[in-house]
C-alpha positions as CSV (number, residue, x, y, z in Angstrom):
1,X,8.6,4.0,-25.7
2,X,5.9,1.4,-26.2
3,X,2.4,2.5,-27.2
4,X,-0.1,0.1,-25.7
5,X,-3.8,0.2,-26.9
6,X,-6.4,-0.3,-24.1
7,X,-9.4,-2.6,-24.4
8,X,-11.8,-2.1,-21.4
9,X,-14.4,-4.8,-21.0
10,X,-17.8,-4.6,-19.5
11,X,-20.6,-7.1,-20.2
12,X,-18.3,-8.7,-22.8
13,X,-18.2,-5.6,-24.8
14,X,-15.4,-3.0,-25.5
15,X,-16.3,0.2,-23.7
16,X,-14.7,3.3,-22.2
17,X,-15.6,5.2,-19.1
18,X,-15.0,8.9,-18.3
19,X,-12.9,9.4,-15.2
20,X,-13.7,5.8,-14.1
21,X,-17.4,6.6,-13.7
22,X,-19.5,3.5,-14.5
23,X,-22.5,5.7,-15.3
24,X,-20.5,7.5,-18.1
25,X,-20.0,4.5,-20.4
26,X,-19.5,4.5,-24.1
27,X,-19.8,1.2,-26.0
28,X,-17.3,1.1,-28.9
29,X,-17.6,-2.5,-30.1
30,X,-19.4,-5.8,-29.4
31,X,-16.5,-7.9,-30.6
32,X,-13.4,-7.3,-28.4
33,X,-11.2,-10.0,-30.2
34,X,-11.8,-8.2,-33.5
35,X,-10.7,-4.9,-31.9
36,X,-7.6,-6.6,-30.6
37,X,-6.9,-8.0,-34.1
38,X,-7.2,-4.5,-35.6
39,X,-4.7,-3.1,-33.1
40,X,-2.3,-6.0,-33.9
41,X,-2.6,-5.2,-37.6
42,X,-1.8,-1.6,-36.9
43,X,1.4,-2.4,-35.2
44,X,0.6,-2.9,-31.5
45,X,3.3,-4.9,-29.6
46,X,1.2,-5.3,-26.4
47,X,-2.4,-4.9,-25.3
48,X,-3.7,-3.5,-22.1
49,X,-7.0,-5.2,-21.0
50,X,-9.2,-4.1,-18.1
51,X,-12.1,-6.1,-16.6
52,X,-14.3,-3.3,-15.4
53,X,-16.9,-5.8,-14.1
54,X,-14.2,-7.6,-12.3
55,X,-13.0,-4.4,-10.7
56,X,-16.4,-3.8,-9.1
57,X,-17.0,-7.5,-8.3
58,X,-13.6,-8.1,-6.7
59,X,-13.0,-11.1,-8.9
60,X,-12.3,-11.7,-12.7
61,X,-15.6,-11.6,-14.6
62,X,-14.7,-11.4,-18.3
63,X,-12.1,-14.2,-18.3
64,X,-13.8,-15.9,-21.3
65,X,-13.6,-12.8,-23.4
66,X,-10.0,-12.2,-22.4
67,X,-9.2,-15.8,-23.4
68,X,-10.7,-15.1,-26.8
69,X,-8.6,-12.0,-27.2
70,X,-5.4,-13.8,-26.2
71,X,-6.3,-16.5,-28.7
72,X,-7.0,-14.0,-31.5
73,X,-3.7,-12.2,-31.4
74,X,0.0,-13.2,-31.1
75,X,0.7,-10.4,-28.7
76,X,1.4,-10.2,-24.9
77,X,-1.7,-9.1,-23.0
78,X,-1.7,-7.6,-19.6
79,X,-5.0,-7.6,-17.5
80,X,-6.3,-5.7,-14.6
81,X,-9.6,-5.6,-12.7
82,X,-10.7,-7.6,-9.7
83,X,-7.5,-9.7,-9.3
84,X,-7.2,-10.1,-5.5
85,X,-6.1,-13.7,-4.8
86,X,-3.6,-16.3,-5.8
87,X,-6.1,-18.5,-7.6
88,X,-7.3,-15.7,-9.8
89,X,-3.7,-14.9,-10.7
90,X,-2.9,-18.5,-11.5
91,X,-6.0,-18.9,-13.6
92,X,-5.3,-15.8,-15.7
93,X,-1.6,-16.5,-16.2
94,X,-1.8,-20.2,-16.8
95,X,-5.3,-20.9,-18.1
96,X,-6.5,-17.7,-19.8
97,X,-3.0,-16.9,-21.1
98,X,-2.3,-13.3,-20.2
99,X,1.4,-12.6,-19.7
100,X,1.0,-10.1,-16.8
101,X,-1.6,-9.3,-14.2
102,X,-2.2,-5.8,-12.8
103,X,-3.0,-5.5,-9.1
104,X,-3.9,-2.3,-7.3
105,X,-6.5,-2.7,-4.5
106,X,-4.8,-5.7,-2.7
107,X,-1.4,-4.1,-3.0
108,X,-2.7,-1.3,-0.9
109,X,-4.9,-3.3,1.5
110,X,-2.7,-6.4,1.9
111,X,0.9,-5.3,1.2
112,X,2.5,-8.4,2.8
113,X,0.3,-10.7,0.5
114,X,1.3,-8.6,-2.4
115,X,5.0,-8.9,-1.6
116,X,4.7,-12.7,-1.4
117,X,2.7,-12.6,-4.7
118,X,5.6,-10.9,-6.4
119,X,7.9,-13.7,-5.2
120,X,5.5,-16.4,-6.4
121,X,5.0,-14.8,-9.8
122,X,8.2,-13.0,-10.5
123,X,8.1,-10.3,-13.2
124,X,4.5,-11.2,-14.0
125,X,2.7,-8.8,-11.6
126,X,2.3,-5.1,-12.4
127,X,1.4,-2.6,-9.7
128,X,-1.6,-0.5,-10.8
129,X,-1.6,2.9,-9.2
130,X,-4.8,4.9,-9.9
131,X,-4.9,8.3,-8.3
132,X,-7.5,10.9,-7.6
133,X,-6.1,14.2,-6.3
134,X,-2.8,12.5,-5.6
135,X,-4.4,9.7,-3.5
136,X,-4.7,6.0,-4.3
137,X,-8.1,5.0,-5.5
138,X,-9.2,1.3,-5.3
139,X,-12.1,-1.0,-6.1
140,X,-12.6,0.1,-9.7
141,X,-11.9,3.7,-8.6
142,X,-15.0,3.6,-6.4
143,X,-13.0,4.2,-3.2
144,X,-10.3,6.7,-2.5
145,X,-7.7,6.0,0.3
146,X,-5.6,8.4,2.3
147,X,-2.3,7.0,0.8
148,X,-0.3,9.2,-1.5
149,X,0.1,7.6,-4.9
150,X,3.9,8.2,-4.8
151,X,4.3,6.5,-1.5
152,X,2.6,3.1,-2.4
153,X,5.3,1.7,-4.7
154,X,8.3,2.6,-2.5
155,X,7.8,-0.5,-0.4
156,X,7.9,-2.8,-3.4
157,X,10.6,-1.3,-5.6
158,X,13.2,-3.9,-4.5
159,X,11.0,-6.8,-5.3
160,X,10.1,-8.8,-8.5
161,X,7.7,-6.1,-9.7
162,X,7.3,-6.2,-13.5
163,X,6.2,-2.5,-13.8
164,X,4.1,0.3,-12.4
165,X,1.1,1.6,-14.3
166,X,0.1,5.1,-13.1
167,X,-3.3,6.6,-14.0
168,X,-4.5,10.0,-13.0
169,X,-8.2,9.4,-12.9
170,X,-9.0,13.1,-13.6
171,X,-7.4,12.7,-17.1
172,X,-8.8,9.3,-18.0
173,X,-11.3,9.2,-20.9
174,X,-11.6,13.0,-21.0
175,X,-9.6,13.6,-24.2
176,X,-8.0,16.7,-22.6
177,X,-4.4,15.6,-22.7
178,X,-1.9,15.0,-19.9
179,X,-1.5,17.8,-17.4
180,X,1.8,19.1,-16.0
181,X,1.2,17.6,-12.6
182,X,0.8,14.1,-14.0
183,X,4.0,14.5,-16.1
184,X,5.9,15.5,-13.0
185,X,4.5,12.5,-11.1
186,X,5.6,10.2,-13.9
187,X,9.1,11.6,-13.8
188,X,9.2,10.9,-10.0
189,X,7.9,7.4,-10.4
190,X,10.5,6.7,-13.1
191,X,13.2,7.4,-10.5
192,X,12.2,4.6,-8.3
193,X,14.1,2.0,-10.3
194,X,11.0,0.2,-11.6
195,X,9.6,0.4,-15.2
196,X,6.7,2.8,-15.4
197,X,3.8,3.0,-17.9
198,X,1.7,6.1,-18.2
199,X,-2.1,5.7,-18.5
200,X,-4.9,8.2,-18.8
201,X,-5.2,11.3,-20.9
202,X,-2.9,10.4,-23.9
203,X,-4.9,12.2,-26.6
204,X,-2.5,13.6,-29.2
205,X,0.9,13.3,-30.8
206,X,1.9,16.3,-28.5
207,X,1.2,14.2,-25.4
208,X,3.3,11.3,-26.7
209,X,6.2,13.7,-27.5
210,X,6.0,15.2,-24.0
211,X,6.2,11.7,-22.5
212,X,9.2,11.0,-24.8
213,X,11.0,14.1,-23.4
214,X,10.6,12.6,-19.9
215,X,11.7,9.2,-21.1
216,X,14.9,10.7,-22.5
217,X,15.9,11.8,-19.0
218,X,14.1,9.0,-17.2
219,X,14.4,5.8,-19.3
220,X,12.4,3.7,-16.8
221,X,9.3,5.4,-18.3
222,X,8.8,2.7,-20.9
223,X,5.3,3.0,-22.2
224,X,2.0,4.8,-22.6
225,X,-1.5,3.3,-22.6
226,X,-3.9,4.9,-25.1
227,X,-7.7,4.3,-25.1
228,X,-10.5,6.7,-26.0
229,X,-8.4,8.8,-28.4
230,X,-7.9,5.7,-30.6
231,X,-11.5,4.7,-30.6
232,X,-12.8,8.2,-31.4
233,X,-10.2,8.8,-34.1
234,X,-8.3,11.6,-32.5
235,X,-5.1,9.6,-32.7
236,X,-4.2,6.7,-35.0
237,X,-2.1,3.9,-33.5
238,X,0.4,4.0,-36.5
239,X,0.9,7.8,-35.9
240,X,1.3,7.3,-32.1
241,X,3.9,4.6,-32.6
242,X,5.8,6.7,-35.2
243,X,5.8,9.6,-32.8
244,X,8.0,7.7,-30.4
245,X,10.8,7.9,-32.9
246,X,13.2,5.3,-34.2
247,X,14.3,2.6,-31.8
248,X,16.7,4.0,-29.3
249,X,15.6,7.6,-29.8
250,X,12.9,9.7,-28.4
251,X,10.6,12.1,-30.3
252,X,10.2,15.7,-29.1
C-alpha cells in the first residue's frame, strides 16, 4: 500500500483543517515546496495536494504554488479542489504539471460531463468522495447532498477512472484514528473494481496495519493519505511506509 503525504494549501501556505471546517485552520508552513521536498527526502512516492481556496471558489486558486511544488520534487502529484471544467483540468495537467486531478463536486452534479471527462483524460481523473454521515459532501465540504457515498462511484466504475479517494469528514484532521464504519466502507469501495485510496483519520501505525489487513483481502485498496499526524509528529513518514511491509506483503 502506498502512503501518500497530504499538502493542503490555503493562501499559498501549508495548512490543515479539522473536519473540513475553514474556521478551524492550523498553519504548518509558509513554504509548501520545502514541505514537499522533505516528504520526498523521507521516501514519499506520490503527493496529495488540495487547493482549499479553490474548493470554496469553484476554480483553481493556488495553481502557482502547485506548480512550484511540482517543479521542486520528482514525484507524481495529484490535486483536488475547485476543478470543475475542462479548461481547469487541461491547465493543471498540461501547464501546471500534476499527473492526476481529483474531482468530486462536478461528478455528483454533472455526471454526464464527468463521464465524458474520463474519456477525454483517461486514467488522469480521480473521483473524490467526501462523506458526512454516509452522504456525499461537496463544495469544499460546505454542502451535504442526499446521495449515499457508496452509490456515487457505481455509475463510473466501468470507465477510465484512475482511482477513488474516500474521506470520512468526521475523521479528517481529528487525530482519532479510523473508525470501524470507515474501514467497512473502504472494503466495500474496494470491491467495485476501481483502485481506492483511504483519506482522513490515519493517525498511527495501528491505523495503517488495519488498512493493510483490508488490502490483503481487497487488493484494490492501494493507498492511504496521511496529513495532520505527520505535521504534528504523531507519525513519521518513514515509519508509516515501513508499516506497509515489504513489497507484495501486507503488515498486520
